[in-house]
Structures are given as C-alpha cells and as structure tokens.
VOTI-784499 format. One record per atom (N, C-alpha, C, O): residue in one letter; x, y, z. Coordinates in steps of 0.2 Angstrom, whole numbers, padded with zeros to 4 digits, always signed. Each point is the difference from the previous one (the first is absolute). Layout:
<lumzas>
AXYZ...
</lumzas>
This chain:
<lumzas>
M+0005-0006-0001M-0005+0005+0001M+0004+0008-0001M+0005+0000+0004Q-0006+0004-0007Q+0003+0006+0000Q-0002+0004+0003Q-0006+0001+0002P+0011+0004+0002P-0001+0003+0006P-0003+0007-0004P+0001+0002-0005S-0006+0001+0010S-0005+0006-0004S+0006+0003+0000S+0004+0000+0005M-0005+0005-0012M+0003+0007+0000M-0004+0007+0003M-0006+0000+0000K+0010+0004+0003K-0004+0005+0004K+0003+0006-0006K+0005+0001-0002V-0011+0004+0002V+0002+0005-0003V+0000+0006+0005V-0004+0002+0003P+0011+0000-0004P+0002+0007+0003P-0005+0004+0002P-0005+0001-0004V+0005+0003+0009V-0006+0005+0002V+0000+0006-0003V-0005+0004-0001A+0012-0003-0001A+0001+0007-0006A-0002-0001-0005A-0003+0005-0002A+0004-0011-0002A-0002-0002-0008A-0008+0001+0000A-0003+0004-0004S-0001-0008+0009S-0006+0001+0002S-0003+0005+0000S-0005+0000-0004S+0007+0006+0007S-0003+0007+0001S+0002+0003-0006S-0004+0004-0003A+0010-0005+0000A+0000+0003-0007A-0003-0004-0004A+0002+0003-0005A-0005-0007+0003A-0005-0003-0004A-0006+0003+0000A-0004+0001-0005R+0002+0001+0013R-0007+0000+0001R+0001+0008-0002R-0005+0002-0004S+0010+0004+0006S+0001+0006-0003S-0001+0000-0008S-0004+0003-0003S+0008-0007+0001S+0000+0001-0009S-0008-0001-0003S-0003+0003-0005T+0000-0008+0009T-0005-0003-0001T-0006+0006+0000T-0004+0001-0004L+0005+0002+0011L-0005+0006+0001L+0001+0007-0005L-0004+0003-0003L+0011-0003+0003L+0001+0004-0007L-0004+0000-0005L-0003+0005-0002G+0004-0011-0001G-0002-0001-0006G-0007-0001-0001G-0003-0001-0006R+0000+0001+0012R-0008+0000-0001R-0002+0008+0001R-0005+0002-0003L+0009+0003+0007L-0001+0006-0003L+0001+0003-0005L-0003+0005-0002A+0009-0008-0001A+0001+0002-0007A-0006-0001-0006A-0001+0003-0005R+0000-0008+0007R-0006-0003-0005R-0006+0004+0002R-0003+0002-0005N+0001-0002+0009N-0007+0004+0002N+0001+0007+0002N-0003+0002+0005R+0007+0002-0009R+0000+0005+0004R-0003+0005-0001R+0000+0005+0004W-0004-0003-0010W-0005+0003-0004W-0006-0001+0006W-0003+0005+0001L+0002-0011+0002L-0006-0001+0003L+0002+0002+0008L-0004+0003+0004Y+0010-0003-0002Y+0002+0002+0006Y+0000+0008+0000Y-0002+0003+0005I+0004+0000-0011I-0002+0009-0002I-0006+0001+0000I-0002+0005+0002M-0003-0008-0005M-0005-0001+0001M-0004-0001+0007M-0004+0005+0001V+0004-0008+0004V+0000+0000+0007V+0004+0007+0004V-0003+0001+0005L+0008+0002-0007L+0001+0004+0004L-0002+0005+0003L+0001+0002+0005P-0006+0001-0011P-0002+0006+0004P-0008-0001+0003P-0003+0005+0002G+0001-0011-0001G-0005+0000+0006G+0003-0004+0005G-0003+0000+0006L+0009-0003-0006L+0004-0001+0006L+0004+0005+0005L+0001+0000+0006L+0001+0004-0011L+0002+0007+0003L-0007+0004+0001L+0002+0006+0002Y-0007-0006-0002Y-0005+0004+0001Y-0004-0003+0007Y-0003+0003+0004F+0004-0010-0003F-0001-0003+0006F+0005+0001+0006F-0002+0001+0005L+0008-0001-0007L+0004+0000+0002L+0002+0009+0007L+0002+0001+0006I-0004+0003-0013I+0000+0006+0002I-0005+0004+0004I+0001+0005+0004F-0007-0008-0005F-0007+0003+0002F-0002-0004+0005F-0001+0002+0006K+0002-0009-0007K-0003-0004+0006K+0004-0003+0004K-0003-0002+0005Y+0008+0000-0005Y+0005-0003+0005Y+0004+0004+0002Y+0002-0002+0006W+0001+0007-0009W+0005+0007+0003W-0005+0002+0005W+0002-0002+0005P-0007+0005-0005P-0003+0005+0003P-0003-0006+0007P-0004+0002+0005M+0006-0008-0005M-0002-0004+0006M+0004+0001+0006M-0001-0003+0005Y+0006+0007-0005Y+0005+0002+0007Y-0005+0004+0002Y+0001+0000+0006G-0006+0004-0008G-0003+0005+0003G-0004-0002+0005G-0002+0004+0004I+0000-0009-0004I-0004-0003+0006I+0003+0001+0007I-0003-0003+0005F+0009+0005-0005F+0004+0001+0006F-0003+0008+0004F+0000+0001+0006I-0002+0002-0012I-0004+0006+0003I-0006-0001+0004I-0001+0005+0003A-0002-0009-0003A-0005-0003+0004A+0002-0001+0008A-0005+0000+0003F+0012-0001-0001F+0001+0000+0006F+0006+0005+0002F+0004-0001+0005K-0004+0005-0009K+0002+0008+0003K-0004+0005-0001K-0005+0000-0004D+0007+0005+0008D-0003+0007-0001D+0004+0004-0006D+0004+0004+0001Y-0006-0006-0006Y+0002+0003-0005Y+0001+0008-0001Y-0006+0002+0000Q+0011+0002+0000Q+0002+0006-0002Q+0002+0001-0005Q+0005-0003+0000P-0005+0008-0006P+0001-0002-0007P+0010+0005+0003P+0005-0002-0003F-0006+0007+0008F+0007+0004+0000F+0005-0005+0003F+0006+0001+0000L-0009-0007+0005L+0005-0003+0002L+0003-0006-0005L+0005-0003-0001G-0011+0004-0003G+0002-0007-0005G-0004-0007+0002G-0004+0000+0005F+0007-0006-0009F-0004-0007+0002F+0005-0005+0004F-0002-0005+0003W+0007+0008-0002W+0003-0007+0006W+0000+0005+0007W-0001-0002+0005D+0004+0008-0006D-0002+0004+0005D-0006+0004+0005D+0001+0004+0004S-0006-0007-0006S-0006+0001+0001S-0001-0004+0008S+0002-0006+0001P-0006+0009+0004P+0001-0005+0006P-0004-0006-0001P-0005+0000-0002F+0008-0007+0004F-0005-0007+0001F-0005+0003+0005F+0002+0003+0005V-0009-0006-0007V-0006+0001+0004V-0001-0008+0001V-0002-0002+0006G+0003-0002-0010G-0003-0007+0002G-0007-0002-0002G-0001+0000-0006L-0002-0001+0008L-0008-0001-0002L-0005+0004+0000L-0006-0001-0001K+0009+0009+0005K-0003+0004+0002K-0008+0003-0005K-0005+0002+0002H+0008-0003-0008H-0005+0003-0005H-0006-0006-0002H-0006+0000-0002F+0010-0005+0005F-0007-0007-0001F-0005+0002+0005F-0006-0001+0000E+0010+0003+0006E-0005-0001+0005E-0005+0006-0002E-0006-0001+0002R+0009+0006-0005R-0004+0007+0000R-0006-0003-0004R-0005+0002+0002L+0006-0005-0007L-0004-0003-0005L-0006-0005+0002L-0006+0000-0002F+0009-0005+0006F-0006-0003+0004F-0003+0002+0005F-0005-0002+0002S+0008+0008+0001S-0005+0003+0006S-0004+0005-0004S-0003+0004+0003D+0003-0003-0008D-0003+0008-0003D-0007-0003-0001D-0001-0006-0002S-0004+0010+0005S-0008+0001+0001S-0001-0003-0008S-0004-0004-0001N+0007+0006-0003N-0003+0001-0008N+0002-0009-0003N-0002-0001-0006F+0005-0002+0008F+0005-0006-0002F-0007-0004-0001F-0001-0002-0006L-0004+0001+0010L-0003-0007-0001L-0005+0003-0005L-0002-0005-0003M-0001+0011+0002M-0003+0004-0005M+0003-0001-0007M-0003+0000-0005L+0012+0001+0005L+0002-0003-0004L+0001-0006-0003L+0000-0002-0006F-0001-0001+0010F+0002-0007-0002F-0005-0006-0002F+0000-0005-0002R-0007+0010+0004R-0006-0001-0002R-0002+0000-0006R-0002-0005-0004N+0003+0011+0003N+0000+0004-0007N+0004-0003-0006N-0003+0000-0006T+0010-0002+0008T+0004-0003-0005T-0002-0007-0002T+0000-0003-0005L-0002-0001+0012L-0002-0007-0001L-0005+0000-0005L+0001-0003-0005I-0007+0006+0006I-0006+0001-0004I+0002+0000-0008I+0000-0004-0004L+0002+0011+0004L+0001+0001-0008L+0005-0006-0003L-0002-0004-0005A+0006+0003+0008A+0004-0007-0002A-0004-0006-0001A+0002-0005-0004T-0006+0004+0008T-0004-0007+0000T-0006+0003-0006T-0001-0005-0004Y-0001+0009+0004Y-0004+0002-0006Y+0003-0001-0007Y-0003-0001-0005N+0010+0002+0005N+0003+0000-0008N+0003-0008-0001N+0001-0002-0006I+0000-0002+0013I+0000-0006-0001I-0007-0004-0004I+0000-0003-0005L-0005+0005+0009L-0006-0003+0000L-0002+0000-0007L+0000-0005-0004F-0003+0012+0001F-0001+0003-0005F+0002+0001-0006F-0003+0000-0005F+0011+0002+0006F+0003+0003-0006F+0005-0006-0002F+0001-0001-0006F+0002-0001+0010F+0003-0008-0002F-0002-0003-0005F+0002+0000-0006P-0008-0003+0008P-0003-0005-0006P-0003+0002-0007P-0001-0004-0005L+0002+0011+0005L-0004+0003-0007L+0002+0000-0005L-0003-0002-0005P+0011+0004+0006P+0004-0003-0006P+0001-0007-0002P+0002-0001-0006I-0004-0004+0010I+0001-0007-0001I-0007+0000-0005I+0000-0002-0006V-0005+0003+0008V-0007+0001-0002V+0000+0002-0007V-0002-0003-0005V+0005+0010+0004V-0001+0004-0006V+0005-0005-0004V-0004-0003-0003A+0011+0001+0003A+0005-0003-0002A-0005-0009-0003A+0002-0002-0006L-0006+0000+0008L-0003-0006-0002L-0006+0002-0003L-0004-0004-0003M+0003+0010+0003M-0008+0003-0005M+0005+0001-0008M-0002-0002-0005L+0006+0005+0006L+0004+0003-0005L+0003-0006-0004L+0001+0001-0006N+0001-0007+0010N+0003-0005-0002N-0006-0005-0005N+0002-0004-0004E-0009+0006+0005E-0005-0004-0002E-0002+0004-0007E-0003-0003-0005L+0004+0010+0005L-0001+0003-0007L+0004-0005-0007L+0006-0002+0000R-0009+0000-0004R+0003-0001-0005R+0000+0005-0008R+0003-0002-0005Q-0004+0007+0004Q+0000+0006-0002Q+0005+0005+0003Q-0002+0004+0004E+0009-0005-0008E+0005+0003+0001E+0000+0006+0001E+0003+0003+0005F-0007+0002-0010F+0001+0008+0001F-0005+0000+0006F+0002+0005+0003I-0007-0007-0001I-0005+0001+0005I+0003-0001+0007I-0003+0002+0005K+0009-0006-0005K+0003-0003+0005K+0005+0007+0003K+0000+0003+0005R+0005-0003-0012R+0006+0006+0002R-0004+0007+0000R+0003+0004+0004T-0008-0003-0006T-0004+0007+0001T-0002-0002+0007T+0004+0003+0004V-0007-0007+0000V-0002-0001+0007V+0005+0001+0002V+0000+0004+0004Q+0006-0008-0004Q+0007+0001+0005Q+0002+0008-0001Q+0001+0004+0005T-0001-0001-0012T+0003+0007+0002T-0004+0006+0002T+0001+0006+0001L-0007-0009+0001L-0004+0004+0003L+0000+0001+0008L+0000+0005+0003V+0001-0013-0001V+0000+0001+0007V+0007+0000+0002V+0001+0000+0007Y+0005+0000-0011Y+0006+0002+0001Y+0000+0009+0002Y+0003+0002+0005I-0006+0001-0009I+0002+0007+0000I+0000+0003+0007I+0005+0004+0002P-0010-0006+0004P-0001+0005+0007P+0006-0003+0003P+0002+0004+0004H+0000-0008-0005H+0009-0001+0002H+0004+0007+0000H+0002+0002+0006F-0002+0001-0012F+0003+0004-0001F-0002+0007+0001F+0004+0004-0002M-0009-0002+0005M-0001+0005+0003M+0003+0001+0009M+0000-0004+0004S+0001+0010-0005S+0003+0000+0007S-0006+0001+0006S-0006+0003-0003W+0006-0004+0008W-0004+0000+0005W-0004+0008+0001W-0005+0000+0003V+0009+0005-0005V-0003+0004+0001V-0007+0000-0006V-0006+0001+0002V+0008-0003-0008V-0005+0000-0005V-0006-0004+0005V-0006+0002+0001V+0009-0007+0000V-0006-0007+0003V-0004+0006+0004V-0006+0002-0002V+0008+0000+0007V-0003+0001+0006V-0005+0007-0003V-0006+0001+0003G+0009+0002-0007G-0003+0006-0003G-0008-0003-0004G-0006+0003+0000I+0007-0008-0002I-0005-0003-0006I-0006-0003+0006I-0006-0001-0001A+0009-0001+0007A-0004-0003+0005A-0005+0005+0003A-0005+0000+0001Y+0009+0005-0001Y-0002+0009+0004Y-0006+0001-0006Y-0006+0001+0002I+0007+0000-0009I-0005+0002-0005I-0007-0004+0001I-0006+0002-0001F+0007-0009+0002F-0005-0005+0000F-0003+0001+0005F-0006+0002+0000L+0008-0003+0006L-0002+0000+0007L-0004+0006+0004L-0005+0000+0004T+0009+0005-0006T-0003+0007+0004T-0005+0003+0001T-0001+0004-0005T-0002-0004+0009T-0009+0003+0001T-0001+0005-0005T-0006+0001-0002E+0010+0003+0000E+0000+0006-0003E+0000-0002-0009E+0005+0002-0003G-0009-0006+0000G+0000-0001-0005G+0001-0007+0000G-0003-0002-0005G+0006-0002+0007G+0003-0007-0001G-0004-0005-0003G-0005-0001+0003L+0008-0002-0009L-0006-0004-0004L-0004-0005+0004L-0006+0000+0000V+0011-0005+0006V-0003-0004+0003V-0005+0003+0006V-0005-0003+0002N+0005+0008-0001N-0005+0004+0005N-0007+0003-0005N-0006+0001+0002E+0007+0001-0008E-0002+0002-0004E-0007-0006-0001E-0006+0001+0002L+0010-0007-0004L-0004-0007-0001L-0002+0000+0007L-0006-0001+0001L+0008+0001+0003L-0005-0002+0007L-0005+0004+0001L-0005-0003+0003V+0004+0010-0005V-0004+0003+0000V-0005-0002-0004V-0006-0002+0002R+0008+0002-0008R-0005-0002-0006R-0004-0005+0001R-0006+0001-0003F+0009-0008+0006F-0005-0006+0003F-0003+0001+0008F-0001-0003+0004G+0001+0009-0005G-0005+0001+0008G+0004-0001+0005G-0004-0002+0004G+0012+0002-0003G+0004-0001+0006G+0000+0007+0003G-0003+0005-0002E+0009-0006+0007E+0002+0005+0001E+0009+0002+0000E+0003-0005+0000K-0001+0011-0001K+0008+0000-0001K+0003-0001+0007K-0001+0002+0005I+0006-0005-0008I+0005-0003+0006I+0007+0003-0003I+0004+0000-0005N-0003+0004+0012N+0008+0002+0001N+0005-0004-0001N+0003-0001+0005F-0001-0002-0010F+0005-0006+0000F+0007+0002+0002F+0004-0004+0003L-0003+0010-0005L+0008+0003+0003L+0002+0003+0006L+0005+0003+0001V-0011-0005+0004V+0001+0003+0006V-0004-0004+0004V-0001+0002+0006S-0001-0009-0008S-0003-0004+0004S+0004-0005+0003S+0004-0003-0004N-0003+0002+0011N+0003-0007+0003N-0002-0006-0004N+0004-0004-0001E-0010+0004+0000E-0003-0009-0002E+0002+0000-0006E-0001-0006-0002W+0003+0011-0004W+0001-0002-0007W+0008+0002-0001W+0003-0001-0006F+0000+0002+0010F+0007+0003+0000F+0005-0007-0002F+0003+0000-0005R-0003-0006+0008R+0002-0005-0003R-0001-0004-0007R+0003-0003-0004T-0011+0003+0005T-0002-0002-0007T+0003+0004-0008T+0001-0002-0006V-0002+0008+0008V+0003+0005-0005V+0008+0000+0000V+0003+0002-0005V+0001-0004+0008V+0005+0000+0000V+0003-0007-0004V+0004+0000-0004T-0008-0006+0006T+0000-0005-0003T-0002-0001-0008T+0003-0003-0004A-0008+0006+0004A-0002+0001-0008A+0003+0004-0004A+0000-0001-0006E+0004+0006+0008E+0005+0003-0003E+0006-0004-0001E+0003+0001-0006V+0000-0005+0009V+0003-0005+0000V+0000-0006-0005V+0004-0002-0003I-0011+0000+0004I-0001-0004-0005I-0001+0002-0007I+0002-0004-0005W-0004+0009+0004W-0001+0004-0005W+0008+0002-0005W+0001+0000-0006K+0003+0002+0011K+0005+0001-0003K+0005-0005-0003K+0003+0000-0005E-0002-0005+0010E+0006-0006-0001E-0004-0004-0001E+0004-0004-0002T-0009-0001+0000T-0001-0005+0001T+0000-0002-0009T-0002-0006-0002G+0003+0011-0004G+0001-0003-0005G+0008+0000-0002G+0002-0003-0005W+0003+0005+0010W+0006+0001+0001W+0001-0007+0001W+0004-0004-0004G-0007+0001+0010G+0002-0006+0003G-0002-0004-0003G+0005-0005+0000T-0010+0003-0005T+0000-0006-0005T+0006-0001-0005T+0000-0005-0003I+0005+0009+0003I+0006-0001-0006I+0002-0007+0003I-0002-0005-0004I+0005+0004+0010I+0003-0006+0000I-0005-0005+0003I+0003-0005+0000F-0009+0006+0001F-0003-0007-0001F-0002-0002-0008F-0001-0006-0002L+0000+0011-0001L+0000-0002-0007L+0005-0004-0005L-0002-0003-0004A+0008+0005+0006A+0006-0001-0001A+0002-0008+0001A+0003-0005-0003A-0008+0005+0011A+0001-0008+0002A-0005-0004-0003A+0000-0006+0001L-0006+0010-0005L-0005-0005-0003L+0004-0002-0006L-0002-0005-0003A+0006+0008+0001A+0001-0001-0007A+0005-0005-0001A+0001-0003-0006G+0002+0000+0012G+0004-0006+0000G-0003-0007+0001G+0003-0005+0001V-0010+0005-0001V-0003-0004+0001V+0000-0005-0007V+0002+0002-0006D-0003-0008+0007D+0002-0002-0006D-0007-0002-0003D-0003-0005+0003P+0000+0008-0011P-0005+0000-0002P-0003-0009-0001P-0006-0002-0001Q+0012-0002+0001Q-0004-0008-0001Q-0004-0002+0007Q-0005-0003+0000L+0007+0006+0004L-0004-0003+0007L-0007+0004-0001L-0005-0002+0004Y+0003+0008-0007Y-0006+0002-0001Y-0002-0006-0005Y-0004-0004+0003E+0006+0002-0009E-0002-0004-0005E-0002-0007+0003E-0005-0003-0003A+0009+0001+0008A-0002-0007+0002A-0004+0001+0006A-0002-0005+0002A-0001+0010+0001A-0005+0000+0003A-0008+0003-0003A-0005-0001+0003R+0006+0003-0009R-0005+0001-0003R-0003-0007-0002R-0005-0002+0001M+0010-0002-0004M-0001-0007-0002M-0004-0005+0005M-0003-0005-0001D+0005+0008+0007D-0002-0005+0005D-0008+0005+0003D-0004-0002+0005G+0003+0006-0008G-0008+0001+0001G+0001+0006+0006G-0004+0001+0004A+0009+0004-0004A+0002+0005+0006A-0003+0006-0004A+0002+0001-0006N-0006+0003+0009N-0003+0006-0002N+0005+0005+0004N+0005-0001+0004R-0006+0008-0007R+0005+0006+0000R+0001+0002+0009R+0004+0003+0002L-0009-0006+0002L+0000+0001+0005L+0005-0006+0004L+0005+0002+0004R-0007-0008-0007R+0005-0006+0003R+0008+0002+0000R+0005+0000+0004Q-0006+0002-0012Q+0008+0001-0003Q+0005+0005+0006Q+0005-0001+0002L-0011+0008+0000L+0004+0005+0004L+0001-0003+0005L+0006+0000+0003W-0010-0004+0001W+0001-0004+0008W+0006-0004-0002W+0004+0000+0005H-0004-0003-0008H+0005-0008-0001H+0007+0002-0004H+0005-0003+0002I-0005+0008-0006I+0006+0001-0005I+0003+0007+0004I+0005+0001+0004T-0009+0003-0006T+0002+0009+0000T+0003+0002+0006T+0005+0003+0000L-0010-0004+0007L+0002+0002+0005L+0005-0005+0004L+0003+0003+0004P-0001-0009-0004P+0005-0002+0000P+0007+0003-0003P+0006+0001+0002A-0009-0002-0008A+0008+0003-0004A+0003+0006+0002A+0005+0002-0002I-0009+0002+0006I+0002+0008+0004I-0001-0001+0005I-0003+0005+0002R+0004-0010+0002R-0003+0000+0008R+0006+0003+0002R+0000+0006+0002S+0007-0010-0003S+0008+0001+0003S+0000+0010-0002S+0001+0004+0005T-0003-0002-0011T+0002+0006+0000T-0005+0004+0003T+0002+0005+0002I-0009-0006+0000I-0005+0002+0005I+0003+0001+0008I-0002+0004+0004V+0006-0010-0003V+0003-0001+0007V+0007+0005+0001V+0001+0004+0005I+0002-0005-0010I+0007+0005+0001I-0003+0009+0000I+0003+0004+0003L-0007-0004-0007L-0002+0008+0000L-0003+0002+0007L+0001+0005+0002L-0006-0011+0001L-0003+0003+0006L+0005+0000+0006L-0001+0003+0006I+0007-0007-0007I+0006+0000+0005I+0002+0007+0000I+0002+0004+0005L-0001-0003-0011L+0005+0008-0001L-0006+0005+0003L+0001+0004+0004R-0006-0005-0008R-0005+0005+0003R+0000+0002+0008R-0001+0005+0002L+0001-0011+0000L+0000+0000+0010L+0005+0002+0002L+0000+0002+0005G+0006-0002-0010G+0006+0004+0004G-0001+0008-0001G+0004+0004+0003H-0009-0002-0007H-0002+0008+0000H-0006+0001+0005H-0001+0006+0001F-0003-0012+0003F-0006+0001+0003F-0002+0006+0003F-0005+0001+0002L+0011+0003-0001L-0002+0007+0007L+0002+0005-0007L-0003+0006+0000D+0006-0007-0006D-0001+0007-0005D-0006+0001-0002D-0001-0004-0005T-0004+0010+0007T-0006+0000-0002T+0001+0006-0005T-0005+0002-0003G+0010+0002+0001G+0003+0004-0005G-0001+0008+0003G-0006+0001+0002F+0010+0002-0003F+0000+0004+0005F-0003+0007-0005F-0004+0004+0003E+0005-0004-0008E-0003+0006-0004E-0009+0000-0002E-0003+0005-0002Q+0002-0010+0004Q-0007-0001-0002Q-0004+0001+0006Q-0004+0005-0001I+0006-0008+0006I-0003+0002+0007I+0002+0008+0000I-0005+0005+0001F+0009-0004-0001F+0002+0009+0002F-0005+0002-0003F-0004+0003+0004L+0004-0004-0012L-0005+0004-0002L-0007+0001+0000L-0003+0005-0002M+0001-0012+0006M-0008-0003+0001M-0001+0005+0007M-0006+0002+0001L+0010-0002+0004L+0000+0003+0005L-0002+0007+0003L+0002+0005-0003N-0007-0005+0008N-0003+0006+0002N+0000+0000+0006N+0001-0005+0004A-0004+0011-0001A+0000+0000+0008A-0006-0005+0001A+0000-0004+0005M-0006+0003-0009M-0006-0005+0002M+0001-0007+0000M-0003-0004+0003N+0008+0002-0007N+0002-0008-0001N+0006-0002+0002N+0002-0005-0002R+0000+0010+0006R+0009-0003+0004R-0002-0005+0004R+0004-0005+0000E-0009+0006+0003E+0001-0007+0005E+0000-0006-0003E+0002-0005+0003V-0005+0004-0009V+0002-0005-0002V+0003-0001-0008V-0001-0005-0004G+0005+0010+0004G+0002+0000-0005G+0009+0000-0002G+0004-0002-0004E-0001+0006+0011E+0007+0001+0003E+0002-0008+0000E-0003-0005+0002V+0010+0006-0004V+0002-0007-0001V+0008+0001+0002V+0003+0006+0001F+0001-0012+0000F+0006+0002+0001F+0005+0004-0007F+0004+0004+0002D-0005-0005-0005D+0003+0004-0006D-0001+0008+0000D+0005+0003-0001T-0012-0001+0003T-0002+0007-0001T+0002+0002+0008T+0001+0006+0000Y+0000-0009+0006Y+0002+0000+0005Y+0008+0001+0001Y+0002+0003+0005V+0002-0004-0008V+0004+0000+0000V+0003+0007-0005V+0004+0004+0003Y-0007-0004-0009Y+0001+0006-0003Y-0003+0007+0006Y+0005+0004+0001S-0010-0004+0002S-0001+0006+0004S+0003+0001+0005S+0002+0005+0002V+0000-0011+0002V+0004+0000+0005V+0007+0000+0000V+0003+0004+0004G-0001-0009-0007G+0007-0001-0001G+0003+0004-0006G+0005+0004+0003I-0005-0002-0010I+0003+0003-0003I-0003+0007+0001I+0005+0003+0002S-0009+0000-0003S-0002+0007+0001S+0002+0003+0007S+0002+0006-0001Q-0002-0009+0007Q+0003+0003+0003Q+0008-0002+0003Q+0002+0002+0005G+0001-0006-0011G+0008-0002+0002G+0002-0005+0004G+0006-0001+0002Q-0012-0002+0001Q+0001-0007+0003Q+0003-0006-0004Q-0003-0005-0001Y+0009+0006-0002Y+0002-0006-0004Y+0001-0007+0003Y+0000-0004-0004S+0003+0003+0010S-0001-0004+0003S-0006-0004+0002S-0001-0006-0002F-0005+0010+0004F-0005-0002+0002F-0005-0004-0006F-0004-0004+0002S+0006+0007-0009S-0004-0002-0006S+0003-0006-0002S-0003-0004-0003T+0011+0003+0004T+0003-0005-0002T-0001-0007+0005T+0001-0006-0002A-0003+0008+0006A-0003-0006+0007A-0006-0002-0003A-0001-0005-0003V-0003+0009+0003V-0008-0002-0006V+0002-0004-0004V-0003-0005+0000G+0007+0007-0005G+0001-0004-0005G+0005-0007-0001G+0000-0003-0005L+0003+0004+0010L+0002-0008+0003L-0005-0003+0002L-0002-0005-0002F+0000+0007+0005F-0007-0003+0005F-0005-0004-0006F-0003-0006+0001K+0002+0009-0005K-0003-0002-0008K+0002-0005-0002K-0003-0005-0002S+0011+0006+0000S+0003-0005-0003S+0000-0006+0005S-0002-0006-0002I+0003+0006+0007I+0001-0007+0005I-0006-0004-0002I+0000-0006-0002I-0006+0009+0003I-0006-0004-0001I-0001-0001-0007I-0002-0005-0002G+0005+0009-0002G-0001-0003-0007G+0005-0008+0000G-0003-0006-0002L+0009+0007+0004L+0005-0005+0001L-0003-0006+0001L-0001-0004-0004I+0000+0004+0010I-0007-0005+0005I-0005-0003-0005I+0000-0006+0000L-0004+0010-0003L-0004-0003-0002L+0002-0003-0009L-0003-0004-0003V+0008+0006+0001V+0003-0005-0006V+0002-0005+0001V-0001-0005-0004V+0005+0004+0010V+0003-0007+0003V-0007-0005+0003V+0000-0006-0001V-0003+0009+0003V-0006-0004+0003V-0005-0001-0006V-0003-0006+0000S+0002+0009-0005S-0003-0002-0007S+0004-0005-0004S-0003-0003-0004N+0009+0004+0004N+0004-0004-0004N+0002-0007+0004N+0002-0004-0004Y-0003+0003+0009Y+0001-0005+0004Y-0006-0004+0000Y+0001-0006+0001L-0006+0009-0001L-0008-0003+0000L+0000-0002-0009L-0001-0006+0000A+0003+0010-0005A-0001-0003-0007A+0005-0006-0002A-0002-0004-0005K+0007+0002+0009K+0004-0003-0002K-0003-0007+0004K+0001-0006-0002K-0005+0007+0008K-0002-0004+0004K-0007-0005-0004K+0000-0006+0000F-0005+0010-0004F-0004-0001-0004F+0002-0001-0006F-0004+0000-0005G+0012-0002+0004G+0003-0003-0008G+0001+0005-0005G+0001-0001-0006E-0002+0008+0008E+0003+0005-0005E+0008+0000+0000E+0004-0002+0004E-0003+0006-0009E+0008+0002+0001E+0001+0006+0003E+0005-0001+0004G-0008+0005-0003G+0001+0006+0004G+0006+0005-0003G+0002-0001-0006I+0002+0006+0009I+0002+0004-0004I+0008-0001+0002I+0005+0002-0003Y-0003-0006+0009Y+0008-0002+0000Y-0002-0007+0003Y+0005-0004+0001
</lumzas>
C-alpha cells in the first residue's frame, strides 16, 4: 500500500486563491453590476448602524458622538414611563394590524385576478392603472382624500346626502381615522405589491393546468390546488419581511392626516419621534424610540421565520 501524499498547506491556499481570482476575473462584469447595490447597503444601511449608541448617550452635537456623556437606559426608561406610551403603542399596533389584515392579502388577490385574464391588452391596461397610484407622493394622495371626504363639497358626503344620509366629517373623526388611513394605503400600494406575485405566477408550469383540466378540475380547483401552492413560499417570505417593518406605519401619511381632533387615535411612534425627538433636538431619545421599534421587528422576524420553517416552509434564512 502506498503512503498517502499530503498537499502542502501553502500550495493548497495558493490553489484556492488562484481559483477565487479566476472566478472573479471570469465574472467581473457581474460583480461590477452588483457593486452599486452593495455600496448602497453598506453606506446607507450598515454604516449608520453605529449611530444606535446615541440611544445610550445624552448626545450633544458640540461634544460629538464619542464625547457625549453615557446615560445607559435613561431614554428607554423615559419612553416606557411616558404617559403617552400606551396610547402610542396601541395606535401603532392597531394601524399595523389593519395593514396586515386588510392590505397584505389584497395584492395576492389582485395578482390572482390579473393572472386569470386571457386578453393581454386588458391585462396590461389594468396593471398600468393599478400601478399608477404608487408613483404619487403621500401629499397628493392625502390631498385627493381631502377632496373626496371633506364636508364642504366632498364627493362622498354629497352622495351620502343625496341618498338620504347625513354628512360625516371623516377627516376629524376618531372612528373613521384608521379606516381612511388604511384605505389610502390600499389604494396607493396594492397595484405595486402585485408585481412580485405576478412574477411568481409566471413561473408556474402551464402543463399543470392542462393536466388539471383533463382531470376535470374547474378554474376554482386549479386556483386552489395549483396556483396558490405555487406562490405559497413567496407569500410566506413577504409576510415575514413585512413583519420586520410591523411598527413602521409611515410618517408622512400619518403626519399629513393628523389634526387636533384625531390625535388621540392617530399619533404613532413615527410622528411622536418627529414632534418630540427631532423638532426639539432630542436626538438620543428619538434614537431610543427607533431602536425599540427595530428590536420589536427583529423579534417578529425571528419568531415568524421559526414558525414558517416549523410548518415546512423555507423562511428567509
């Protein structure tokens, strides 16, 4: 029996290095294309993470980041002991739940409906129409909502009066605030959210539908047994990612919709950070609130990813 020959460590490392360099050289244009996106995340996502230390300091711009005094959990204690904390948490939680329950399923439904259309012209026309609101700013969307819902000549209230009802002041009503906000999100973002689901539906093998039709399955059966299972993993992944931003209800929209009459049900963490943290220069406190939201999102992502894997889905990691 011949003795085994050992490859020198230096030679092995050199071989791996040459192989890596070879792959980099062969795929250099792909890496160059990836570089802008990588730089974006490094500069605007990862590098600013060191700023979370401000949440544990009494940050003063003249002293700088490192020389500002360390105060530990002082700002978190202030947040949790604030008399408005329960109101803020309740409002944020309710609006976030509304978005998950009423907004998240709608792009799936619209994508399924568009997928059933056989006339390409009609399909593309509808897609374009439902995409357009995404490109409008929240200022425009809230302005449109104001025109429709105002009591002074608003279309909705004029129709209510014409059909024998009474005018409803939607814009200052505590009862209608969350419904109006959720409806605005649905109108603006539903069409844009269908893109990923339509892409997933495009990958379904048409032979599966042909086999199902030969077995006598109608359109509803095909939808239930072929279409939905084909995009189930996509739905789960997007839901997990959505839960990571669960408490991000959106500053601009809420800020524009807020007024003195509906603040009790409309004030959320995002607007509170602006009014108390940013406007008054309390950067450490606003960072503490943002860190609290991020921790909640991280916990939700980890738990939902664990549950997804437990039920046989892939998850995000």
